RODO-635360 format. One record per residue: chain; residue in one letter; x, y, z of N, C-alpha, C in turn. Coordinates in steps of 0.1 Angstrom, whole numbers, plus 5000, padded with zeros to 4 digits. Layout:
<pts>
{'A', 'a', {X, Y, Z}, {X, Y, Z}, {X, Y, Z}}
...
</pts>
This chain:
<pts>
{'A', 'm', {2741, 1990, 8892}, {2734, 1987, 8878}, {2734, 1974, 8873}}
{'A', 's', {2722, 1969, 8868}, {2721, 1954, 8865}, {2731, 1954, 8853}}
{'A', 'e', {2738, 1937, 8849}, {2745, 1938, 8838}, {2737, 1934, 8827}}
{'A', 'k', {2739, 1938, 8812}, {2737, 1939, 8803}, {2734, 1919, 8795}}
{'A', 'r', {2724, 1918, 8795}, {2719, 1901, 8791}, {2726, 1900, 8780}}
{'A', 'k', {2733, 1887, 8778}, {2735, 1884, 8764}, {2733, 1873, 8761}}
{'A', 'y', {2727, 1877, 8747}, {2719, 1868, 8740}, {2730, 1861, 8729}}
{'A', 'k', {2725, 1847, 8725}, {2733, 1844, 8712}, {2732, 1848, 8702}}
{'A', 'k', {2740, 1852, 8691}, {2734, 1857, 8677}, {2729, 1846, 8670}}
{'A', 'r', {2716, 1855, 8663}, {2710, 1843, 8653}, {2712, 1850, 8641}}
{'A', 'f', {2709, 1839, 8632}, {2712, 1845, 8617}, {2702, 1843, 8609}}
{'A', 'c', {2700, 1851, 8601}, {2689, 1852, 8592}, {2690, 1838, 8583}}
{'A', 'k', {2678, 1822, 8583}, {2680, 1815, 8574}, {2678, 1816, 8562}}
{'A', 'y', {2668, 1825, 8559}, {2666, 1831, 8545}, {2677, 1834, 8534}}
{'A', 'c', {2688, 1841, 8542}, {2697, 1849, 8534}, {2706, 1835, 8533}}
{'A', 'e', {2709, 1822, 8543}, {2718, 1814, 8540}, {2715, 1810, 8530}}
{'A', 's', {2703, 1805, 8530}, {2691, 1797, 8519}, {2694, 1805, 8504}}
{'A', 'k', {2698, 1820, 8504}, {2693, 1827, 8494}, {2680, 1828, 8486}}
{'A', 'v', {2668, 1830, 8495}, {2658, 1831, 8490}, {2653, 1847, 8482}}
{'A', 'e', {2651, 1846, 8475}, {2646, 1861, 8468}, {2631, 1862, 8468}}
{'A', 'f', {2619, 1853, 8469}, {2609, 1854, 8463}, {2600, 1843, 8477}}
{'A', 'm', {2587, 1850, 8482}, {2583, 1836, 8489}, {2568, 1841, 8484}}
{'A', 'd', {2566, 1830, 8485}, {2550, 1826, 8481}, {2539, 1826, 8492}}
{'A', 'y', {2526, 1839, 8491}, {2520, 1833, 8503}, {2513, 1819, 8504}}
{'A', 'k', {2511, 1813, 8488}, {2504, 1800, 8495}, {2507, 1787, 8496}}
{'A', 'd', {2521, 1790, 8501}, {2528, 1782, 8510}, {2527, 1783, 8523}}
{'A', 'a', {2517, 1779, 8532}, {2514, 1782, 8542}, {2525, 1775, 8551}}
{'A', 'g', {2526, 1763, 8548}, {2535, 1757, 8559}, {2549, 1758, 8561}}
{'A', 'a', {2551, 1769, 8550}, {2567, 1775, 8554}, {2566, 1784, 8565}}
{'A', 'l', {2551, 1790, 8564}, {2555, 1802, 8573}, {2552, 1802, 8585}}
{'A', 'r', {2552, 1789, 8589}, {2546, 1787, 8605}, {2557, 1787, 8613}}
{'A', 'f', {2570, 1788, 8607}, {2583, 1791, 8615}, {2582, 1811, 8616}}
{'A', 's', {2573, 1816, 8614}, {2575, 1833, 8617}, {2561, 1833, 8621}}
{'A', 'l', {2549, 1823, 8626}, {2540, 1826, 8633}, {2545, 1821, 8647}}
{'A', 's', {2536, 1826, 8655}, {2536, 1820, 8671}, {2523, 1812, 8671}}
{'A', 'e', {2521, 1806, 8680}, {2513, 1797, 8683}, {2498, 1802, 8681}}
{'A', 'r', {2495, 1815, 8684}, {2481, 1820, 8681}, {2481, 1830, 8672}}
{'A', 'y', {2494, 1825, 8660}, {2494, 1829, 8649}, {2495, 1843, 8641}}
{'A', 'k', {2503, 1851, 8655}, {2511, 1863, 8657}, {2522, 1861, 8649}}
{'A', 'i', {2525, 1872, 8640}, {2541, 1874, 8634}, {2548, 1874, 8646}}
{'A', 'm', {2559, 1867, 8644}, {2568, 1867, 8653}, {2583, 1882, 8654}}
{'A', 'p', {2587, 1883, 8663}, {2597, 1898, 8659}, {2610, 1889, 8652}}
{'A', 'r', {2615, 1903, 8647}, {2629, 1897, 8642}, {2640, 1894, 8655}}
{'A', 'r', {2640, 1899, 8665}, {2646, 1896, 8679}, {2640, 1881, 8679}}
{'A', 'l', {2632, 1875, 8674}, {2628, 1861, 8682}, {2631, 1848, 8670}}
{'A', 't', {2629, 1856, 8660}, {2634, 1846, 8647}, {2647, 1847, 8640}}
{'A', 'g', {2652, 1859, 8642}, {2667, 1864, 8635}, {2669, 1868, 8621}}
{'A', 'n', {2656, 1867, 8615}, {2654, 1872, 8599}, {2659, 1885, 8600}}
{'A', 'c', {2666, 1887, 8589}, {2670, 1905, 8589}, {2660, 1910, 8586}}
{'A', 'k', {2662, 1924, 8581}, {2651, 1935, 8580}, {2645, 1934, 8565}}
{'A', 'k', {2650, 1929, 8552}, {2648, 1927, 8543}, {2641, 1914, 8540}}
{'A', 'h', {2642, 1903, 8548}, {2634, 1893, 8548}, {2622, 1890, 8556}}
{'A', 'q', {2624, 1898, 8568}, {2615, 1902, 8577}, {2601, 1910, 8572}}
{'A', 'd', {2605, 1920, 8565}, {2598, 1929, 8557}, {2587, 1916, 8547}}
{'A', 'm', {2595, 1909, 8539}, {2592, 1898, 8530}, {2579, 1891, 8534}}
{'A', 'i', {2583, 1887, 8546}, {2578, 1874, 8556}, {2562, 1883, 8562}}
{'A', 't', {2560, 1895, 8563}, {2552, 1899, 8567}, {2542, 1906, 8557}}
{'A', 'i', {2546, 1911, 8547}, {2538, 1911, 8537}, {2531, 1897, 8530}}
{'A', 'v', {2537, 1885, 8530}, {2535, 1874, 8526}, {2524, 1867, 8537}}
{'A', 'i', {2528, 1870, 8547}, {2516, 1865, 8557}, {2504, 1873, 8561}}
{'A', 'k', {2506, 1886, 8555}, {2494, 1896, 8552}, {2485, 1892, 8541}}
{'A', 'r', {2491, 1886, 8533}, {2484, 1881, 8519}, {2478, 1870, 8523}}
{'A', 'a', {2484, 1859, 8530}, {2478, 1848, 8531}, {2463, 1848, 8542}}
{'A', 'r', {2468, 1858, 8550}, {2457, 1861, 8557}, {2443, 1865, 8553}}
{'A', 'a', {2446, 1875, 8541}, {2435, 1882, 8534}, {2426, 1868, 8524}}
{'A', 'a', {2437, 1860, 8521}, {2432, 1847, 8510}, {2427, 1835, 8520}}
{'A', 'a', {2425, 1839, 8533}, {2418, 1829, 8545}, {2428, 1815, 8542}}
{'A', 'l', {2439, 1816, 8539}, {2452, 1804, 8545}, {2456, 1803, 8556}}
{'A', 'v', {2457, 1815, 8563}, {2465, 1816, 8577}, {2451, 1826, 8585}}
{'A', 'p', {2448, 1819, 8599}, {2436, 1829, 8603}, {2445, 1841, 8611}}
{'A', 'y', {2437, 1853, 8610}, {2442, 1862, 8621}, {2448, 1860, 8632}}
{'A', 't', {2441, 1858, 8645}, {2443, 1853, 8655}, {2436, 1839, 8665}}
{'A', 'v', {2439, 1834, 8672}, {2430, 1822, 8677}, {2427, 1833, 8692}}
{'A', 't', {2417, 1829, 8697}, {2409, 1837, 8711}, {2418, 1827, 8717}}
{'A', 'r', {2418, 1832, 8731}, {2421, 1824, 8747}, {2413, 1815, 8746}}
{'A', 'k', {2399, 1813, 8743}, {2391, 1808, 8748}, {2388, 1794, 8737}}
{'A', 't', {2395, 1799, 8727}, {2391, 1785, 8716}, {2409, 1779, 8721}}
{'A', 'v', {2408, 1765, 8721}, {2419, 1755, 8723}, {2422, 1750, 8717}}
{'A', 'v', {2435, 1751, 8709}, {2441, 1744, 8697}, {2451, 1732, 8702}}
{'A', 's', {2447, 1722, 8695}, {2462, 1714, 8705}, {2469, 1712, 8694}}
{'A', 'a', {2471, 1716, 8686}, {2483, 1717, 8672}, {2476, 1726, 8664}}
{'A', 'p', {2483, 1740, 8663}, {2479, 1751, 8658}, {2484, 1748, 8638}}
{'A', 'f', {2491, 1740, 8640}, {2500, 1744, 8626}, {2496, 1728, 8618}}
{'A', 'e', {2488, 1723, 8623}, {2489, 1707, 8617}, {2476, 1708, 8604}}
{'A', 'n', {2467, 1719, 8604}, {2456, 1723, 8591}, {2464, 1731, 8585}}
{'A', 'l', {2475, 1735, 8582}, {2484, 1740, 8573}, {2492, 1733, 8569}}
{'A', 'r', {2489, 1734, 8556}, {2498, 1724, 8545}, {2502, 1731, 8534}}
</pts>
């Protein structure tokens, strides 16, 4: 049998800074939870707790509906700096 991989423990940066509310209009702060193709990154990669990951998911979906963040980027569209236009 193969051995289990050991990963370093990731901590929720929102719990450390005691964030209780996130605003969907602050698209620049959302870039840490989005991949370069504007997909929502999972908890195991970001280290967020369940509560804050749910908040981030809702905020990103609201920002997408308000056209502040694109839904996805196609493979054919090459973006040199994807988060440059988010402010």
